[in-house]
Backbone as a chain_set.jsonl record, in Angstrom:
{"seq": "XXXXXXXXXXXXXXXXXXXXXXXXXXXXXXXXXXXXXXXXXXXXXXXXXXXXXXXXXXXXXXXXXXXXXXXXXXXXXXXXXXXXXXXXXXXXXXXXXXXXXXXXXXXXXXXXXXXXX", "coords": {"N": [[-48.508, -57.387, 19.038], [-48.972, -56.916, 22.685], [-46.291, -55.972, 25.514], [-44.895, -58.059, 27.172], [-43.757, -57.2, 30.122], [-44.616, -55.586, 32.773], [-45.628, -52.665, 34.71], [-43.635, -52.201, 37.171], [-44.73, -50.795, 39.929], [-46.864, -51.353, 42.672], [-50.051, -52.795, 42.893], [-50.772, -52.028, 39.745], [-51.417, -52.971, 36.505], [-50.747, -51.977, 34.161], [-49.056, -51.587, 30.818], [-45.134, -51.822, 30.808], [-43.473, -49.319, 29.466], [-41.374, -47.72, 30.05], [-38.238, -47.204, 31.997], [-36.944, -47.212, 34.873], [-34.422, -46.077, 37.041], [-31.96, -45.685, 39.776], [-29.187, -43.211, 40.739], [-27.421, -43.387, 42.761], [-24.977, -41.928, 43.702], [-25.182, -39.398, 42.514], [-27.191, -38.695, 43.324], [-29.829, -38.54, 41.489], [-32.29, -39.94, 39.512], [-33.298, -41.523, 37.098], [-35.279, -41.584, 33.814], [-35.811, -43.301, 31.593], [-36.532, -44.678, 28.123], [-37.762, -48.161, 27.697], [-35.734, -50.651, 28.802], [-33.769, -53.344, 27.627], [-33.894, -55.375, 28.229], [-35.092, -57.1, 31.887], [-33.607, -55.341, 34.515], [-32.176, -56.25, 37.608], [-31.775, -53.818, 39.28], [-33.249, -52.07, 38.469], [-36.405, -50.538, 37.849], [-39.678, -51.322, 35.999], [-41.913, -48.605, 34.557], [-45.191, -47.786, 33.354], [-46.439, -45.455, 31.637], [-48.011, -43.538, 33.167], [-46.852, -43.862, 35.183], [-44.432, -42.906, 35.049], [-44.408, -40.649, 34.308], [-45.164, -39.115, 36.318], [-43.348, -39.5, 38.283], [-42.021, -38.803, 41.329], [-39.446, -37.463, 43.512], [-37.158, -37.258, 46.013], [-36.818, -33.87, 48.222], [-33.507, -32.914, 46.84], [-32.984, -34.029, 45.453], [-32.13, -35.2, 41.68], [-34.239, -35.312, 38.865], [-33.978, -37.155, 35.342], [-35.221, -37.407, 32.605], [-36.987, -39.031, 29.86], [-37.155, -37.304, 26.806], [-39.675, -36.62, 25.17], [-42.291, -38.72, 23.355], [-43.437, -41.857, 25.293], [-43.069, -45.732, 24.092], [-44.818, -48.035, 23.533], [-42.65, -51.252, 23.177], [-41.366, -53.076, 21.046], [-42.369, -56.392, 20.387], [-39.469, -58.656, 20.995], [-37.479, -61.643, 19.642], [-36.54, -62.441, 22.283], [-38.294, -61.832, 23.722], [-40.65, -63.322, 22.74], [-39.591, -65.981, 23.132], [-38.907, -66.221, 25.596], [-41.908, -66.012, 26.537], [-42.914, -67.894, 25.06], [-41.624, -70.617, 26.888], [-42.826, -69.768, 28.892], [-45.331, -70.537, 28.566], [-45.301, -73.605, 27.866], [-44.211, -74.272, 30.082], [-46.576, -73.926, 32.034], [-47.811, -75.204, 30.733], [-47.571, -78.145, 31.391], [-48.114, -81.958, 31.758], [-46.802, -83.567, 34.313], [-45.776, -82.248, 37.105], [-42.548, -80.814, 37.521], [-40.213, -82.296, 39.524], [-39.005, -81.413, 42.753], [-34.904, -81.484, 43.439], [-33.958, -84.249, 45.353], [-33.323, -84.488, 48.627], [-30.674, -84.968, 50.406], [-30.382, -87.79, 52.806], [-30.279, -87.204, 56.124], [-27.707, -88.55, 58.984], [-27.574, -91.405, 60.778], [-29.659, -91.339, 63.377], [-29.12, -88.82, 63.792], [-30.834, -85.623, 64.238], [-32.248, -82.837, 62.96], [-31.188, -79.464, 63.459], [-32.285, -78.064, 64.703], [-34.31, -77.494, 67.723], [-37.308, -78.368, 69.831], [-37.625, -76.557, 72.763], [-38.798, -77.255, 75.753], [-41.532, -74.969, 77.509], [-40.948, -72.566, 79.919], [-42.923, -71.652, 83.234]], "CA": [[-48.159, -58.085, 21.166], [-48.517, -56.001, 24.105], [-45.023, -56.354, 25.99], [-44.627, -59.009, 28.498], [-43.421, -56.572, 31.488], [-46.069, -55.003, 33.581], [-45.664, -51.473, 35.765], [-43.009, -52.261, 38.705], [-45.448, -50.364, 40.921], [-47.809, -52.333, 43.393], [-51.235, -52.64, 42.336], [-50.659, -51.698, 38.3], [-51.295, -54.493, 35.842], [-50.213, -51.355, 32.716], [-47.579, -52.626, 30.174], [-44.153, -51.214, 31.007], [-43.309, -48.089, 28.557], [-40.008, -46.849, 30.561], [-37.367, -47.936, 32.836], [-36.305, -46.053, 36.649], [-32.916, -46.569, 36.944], [-31.392, -44.27, 40.336], [-27.542, -43.629, 40.615], [-27.708, -42.929, 44.152], [-23.792, -41.027, 43.652], [-25.358, -38.333, 41.82], [-28.808, -38.445, 44.015], [-30.595, -38.793, 40.674], [-33.377, -40.56, 39.056], [-33.108, -41.758, 35.364], [-36.5, -42.303, 33.442], [-35.534, -43.464, 29.959], [-37.228, -45.668, 27.312], [-37.976, -49.279, 28.385], [-34.676, -51.399, 28.475], [-34.268, -54.361, 26.439], [-33.676, -56.855, 29.179], [-35.4, -56.282, 33.209], [-32.446, -55.293, 35.409], [-32.728, -56.332, 38.487], [-31.934, -53.012, 40.162], [-33.953, -50.995, 37.863], [-37.914, -50.728, 37.794], [-40.036, -51.032, 34.869], [-43.09, -47.982, 34.946], [-45.988, -47.358, 32.429], [-46.467, -44.043, 31.314], [-48.761, -42.373, 34.17], [-46.342, -43.294, 36.472], [-43.314, -42.709, 34.506], [-44.735, -38.969, 34.266], [-45.254, -38.803, 37.284], [-42.334, -39.882, 39.167], [-41.249, -37.582, 42.043], [-37.51, -37.692, 43.928], [-36.771, -36.454, 47.815], [-35.627, -32.966, 47.875], [-32.17, -32.603, 46.386], [-32.524, -35.57, 44.309], [-32.906, -34.829, 40.754], [-34.905, -36.315, 37.978], [-33.17, -37.032, 34.3], [-36.326, -37.797, 32.019], [-36.769, -39.086, 28.597], [-37.645, -36.226, 26.244], [-40.4, -37.165, 23.923], [-43.349, -39.866, 24.508], [-42.746, -43.243, 25.562], [-44.02, -45.994, 23.458], [-44.514, -49.778, 23.423], [-41.722, -51.37, 22.55], [-42.08, -54.092, 19.667], [-41.813, -57.243, 21.478], [-38.172, -59.176, 20.542], [-37.675, -62.711, 19.514], [-36.216, -62.719, 23.085], [-39.332, -62.042, 24.549], [-41.529, -64.198, 22.228], [-38.641, -67.081, 23.613], [-39.155, -66.55, 27.145], [-43.417, -66.3, 26.66], [-43.502, -69.578, 25.028], [-41.046, -71.053, 27.465], [-43.735, -69.98, 30.2], [-46.579, -71.483, 28.146], [-44.776, -74.777, 27.767], [-44.158, -74.966, 31.419], [-47.137, -74.458, 32.562], [-48.955, -76.562, 30.404], [-46.851, -79.331, 31.381], [-48.973, -82.219, 32.531], [-45.995, -84.099, 34.968], [-44.742, -81.1, 37.572], [-41.159, -80.764, 37.395], [-40.289, -82.49, 41.729], [-37.189, -80.929, 43.063], [-34.065, -82.662, 43.593], [-33.931, -84.929, 46.344], [-32.355, -83.986, 49.787], [-29.305, -86.204, 51.06], [-30.807, -87.795, 54.121], [-29.403, -86.836, 57.233], [-26.96, -88.83, 59.287], [-28.806, -92.027, 61.171], [-29.535, -91.549, 64.708], [-28.7, -87.313, 63.808], [-31.75, -84.875, 63.585], [-32.029, -81.075, 62.219], [-29.817, -78.526, 64.056], [-33.549, -77.14, 65.748], [-35.011, -78.887, 68.319], [-38.218, -77.463, 70.577], [-37.237, -76.901, 74.132], [-40.12, -76.728, 76.936], [-41.679, -73.664, 77.87], [-40.894, -72.013, 81.523], [-44.018, -71.891, 83.526]], "C": [[-47.737, -57.404, 21.833], [-46.73, -56.647, 24.474], [-45.441, -57.087, 27.533], [-44.289, -58.669, 29.803], [-44.464, -55.828, 31.422], [-45.011, -53.755, 34.625], [-45.317, -52.272, 36.907], [-44.196, -51.921, 40.249], [-47.005, -51.607, 41.36], [-49.184, -51.629, 42.66], [-51.184, -52.501, 40.856], [-50.169, -52.367, 37.493], [-51.247, -53.438, 34.476], [-49.618, -51.922, 32.256], [-46.258, -51.292, 31.02], [-43.636, -50.282, 29.633], [-42.176, -47.409, 28.958], [-39.465, -47.556, 31.89], [-36.781, -47.026, 34.022], [-35.153, -46.808, 37.161], [-32.392, -45.405, 38.403], [-29.794, -44.507, 40.239], [-27.599, -42.492, 42.042], [-26.585, -41.919, 44.499], [-24.644, -40.168, 43.421], [-26.482, -38.025, 42.857], [-29.334, -37.848, 42.476], [-31.258, -40.24, 40.114], [-33.399, -40.579, 37.293], [-34.375, -42.339, 35.476], [-36.337, -42.595, 32.282], [-36.511, -44.592, 29.542], [-36.455, -46.985, 28.109], [-36.59, -49.996, 28.331], [-35.007, -52.748, 28.194], [-34.286, -55.454, 27.328], [-34.031, -56.149, 30.969], [-34.051, -56.983, 33.812], [-33.111, -55.641, 36.719], [-32.674, -55.049, 39.894], [-32.57, -51.619, 39.452], [-35.444, -51.545, 37.788], [-38.937, -50.472, 36.782], [-41.584, -50.064, 35.287], [-43.889, -47.962, 33.764], [-46.429, -46.212, 32.245], [-46.592, -43.394, 32.268], [-47.701, -42.631, 35.5], [-45.206, -42.784, 36.166], [-43.039, -41.156, 34.455], [-44.416, -38.524, 35.505], [-44.438, -38.963, 39.0], [-41.974, -38.249, 39.783], [-40.225, -38.201, 42.922], [-37.637, -37.002, 45.553], [-35.916, -35.301, 46.954], [-34.171, -33.399, 47.81], [-31.471, -33.644, 45.412], [-32.587, -34.787, 42.322], [-33.314, -35.781, 39.529], [-34.465, -36.009, 35.967], [-34.85, -37.671, 33.553], [-35.802, -38.061, 30.803], [-37.378, -38.376, 27.679], [-38.524, -36.825, 25.194], [-41.482, -38.03, 24.443], [-42.759, -41.371, 24.194], [-43.954, -43.776, 24.471], [-43.55, -47.414, 23.944], [-43.722, -50.182, 23.058], [-42.128, -52.617, 21.826], [-41.108, -55.559, 20.225], [-40.678, -58.205, 20.159], [-38.522, -61.033, 20.368], [-37.228, -63.046, 21.099], [-37.675, -63.177, 24.037], [-40.359, -63.292, 24.395], [-40.736, -65.497, 22.936], [-39.254, -67.627, 25.044], [-40.848, -66.391, 27.436], [-43.458, -68.143, 26.361], [-42.583, -70.276, 26.037], [-42.11, -71.182, 28.893], [-44.782, -70.874, 30.119], [-46.279, -73.217, 28.156], [-44.841, -75.601, 28.925], [-45.28, -75.314, 32.328], [-48.523, -75.275, 31.947], [-48.415, -77.929, 30.501], [-47.876, -80.235, 32.574], [-48.394, -82.999, 33.733], [-45.474, -82.553, 35.86], [-43.265, -81.627, 37.662], [-41.11, -80.956, 39.189], [-38.944, -81.761, 41.677], [-36.68, -81.795, 43.503], [-34.126, -83.204, 44.931], [-32.997, -84.553, 47.313], [-31.679, -85.047, 50.075], [-30.194, -86.36, 51.949], [-29.445, -87.822, 54.801], [-28.525, -88.124, 58.165], [-27.725, -89.89, 60.015], [-28.651, -91.61, 62.468], [-29.706, -89.461, 65.156], [-30.352, -86.667, 63.495], [-31.545, -83.093, 63.172], [-31.368, -80.627, 63.446], [-31.136, -77.806, 64.83], [-33.669, -78.12, 66.465], [-35.919, -77.921, 69.407], [-37.83, -78.323, 72.067], [-38.711, -76.512, 74.937], [-40.066, -75.768, 77.499], [-41.586, -73.774, 79.257], [-42.03, -71.511, 81.857], [-43.709, -70.449, 84.587]], "O": [[-46.554, -57.075, 21.918], [-46.139, -57.523, 23.843], [-46.045, -56.72, 28.541], [-44.41, -59.515, 30.689], [-45.113, -55.457, 30.444], [-43.913, -54.014, 35.117], [-46.132, -52.905, 37.579], [-44.365, -52.621, 41.247], [-47.759, -52.302, 40.679], [-49.364, -50.533, 42.13], [-52.045, -53.331, 40.561], [-48.963, -52.588, 37.388], [-51.742, -54.003, 33.501], [-49.279, -52.963, 32.82], [-46.526, -50.234, 31.591], [-43.434, -51.009, 28.661], [-41.869, -46.438, 28.266], [-40.113, -48.286, 32.64], [-36.091, -46.054, 33.715], [-35.093, -47.958, 37.595], [-32.439, -44.215, 38.092], [-29.221, -45.522, 39.844], [-27.761, -41.279, 42.169], [-26.833, -41.081, 45.366], [-25.199, -39.978, 44.503], [-26.55, -36.837, 43.174], [-29.218, -36.632, 42.324], [-30.784, -41.364, 40.285], [-33.515, -39.624, 36.525], [-34.804, -43.095, 36.348], [-37.019, -41.799, 31.637], [-37.154, -45.287, 30.329], [-35.395, -47.071, 28.729], [-36.228, -49.708, 27.19], [-36.096, -53.29, 28.386], [-34.802, -56.507, 26.952], [-33.517, -55.105, 31.369], [-33.565, -58.113, 33.793], [-34.297, -55.42, 36.962], [-33.2, -55.143, 41.003], [-32.405, -50.454, 39.814], [-35.698, -52.746, 37.685], [-39.154, -49.271, 36.623], [-42.356, -50.538, 36.121], [-43.14, -48.175, 32.81], [-47.121, -45.966, 33.233], [-45.691, -42.621, 32.596], [-47.653, -41.935, 36.514], [-44.757, -42.06, 37.054], [-41.965, -40.558, 34.522], [-43.546, -37.691, 35.761], [-44.737, -38.71, 40.168], [-41.775, -37.159, 39.248], [-40.181, -39.426, 43.038], [-38.486, -36.158, 45.837], [-35.125, -35.306, 46.011], [-33.693, -34.165, 48.647], [-30.383, -33.95, 44.925], [-33.253, -33.777, 42.095], [-32.753, -36.853, 39.301], [-34.626, -34.923, 35.411], [-35.506, -38.435, 34.261], [-34.691, -37.687, 30.424], [-38.521, -38.819, 27.567], [-38.0, -37.548, 24.346], [-41.688, -38.164, 25.649], [-42.021, -41.845, 23.33], [-44.972, -43.223, 24.054], [-42.514, -47.826, 24.466], [-43.5, -49.517, 22.046], [-43.224, -53.129, 22.053], [-39.906, -55.761, 20.394], [-40.909, -58.384, 18.963], [-39.515, -61.596, 20.828], [-37.612, -64.19, 21.345], [-38.009, -64.177, 24.672], [-40.8, -64.021, 25.284], [-41.607, -66.215, 23.429], [-39.752, -68.673, 25.461], [-41.174, -66.647, 28.595], [-43.806, -69.127, 27.014], [-43.316, -71.265, 26.041], [-42.238, -72.134, 29.664], [-45.182, -71.68, 30.958], [-47.19, -73.973, 28.495], [-45.19, -76.771, 29.086], [-45.343, -76.279, 33.089], [-49.596, -75.702, 32.373], [-48.798, -78.804, 29.724], [-48.308, -79.82, 33.649], [-49.313, -83.304, 34.493], [-44.789, -81.765, 35.209], [-42.978, -82.807, 37.865], [-41.657, -80.206, 39.998], [-38.113, -81.617, 40.78], [-37.243, -82.792, 43.955], [-34.42, -82.345, 45.762], [-31.857, -84.28, 46.937], [-32.225, -86.144, 49.957], [-30.939, -85.406, 52.176], [-28.294, -88.145, 54.506], [-29.075, -89.119, 57.694], [-28.89, -89.496, 60.068], [-27.485, -91.471, 62.838], [-30.134, -88.921, 66.177], [-31.029, -87.182, 62.605], [-30.494, -82.454, 63.229], [-31.046, -81.4, 64.349], [-30.838, -76.906, 65.616], [-33.357, -79.287, 66.228], [-35.424, -76.875, 69.828], [-37.741, -79.489, 72.45], [-39.485, -75.599, 74.649], [-39.036, -75.366, 78.041], [-41.991, -74.766, 79.864], [-42.515, -70.805, 80.973], [-44.594, -70.029, 85.332]]}, "num_chains": 1, "name": "protein.A"}
């Protein structure tokens, strides 16, 4: 089963095999094997984008030596996939929690002002 995670590059639908992390204090970009969990400040990359990564002048790239390979799916990925399929298959959509009603006679804090001619 291929990895559920895809390359972070816009328009790329290839499976992710590497993780890019920036160390701003050291002006370094680190490209290593795919992290076990998706991190908010890291980027998942396919093999082509991981190998072609360039950085600004003055920065260094630290790359994983060897080939990148697709990770074996973990039970966490399988569980997440199962949950996503279960949610998509629900016949009754989950409704958003009701918002408390405004005080009587009070409107929202925004109002429309007539334009000046």
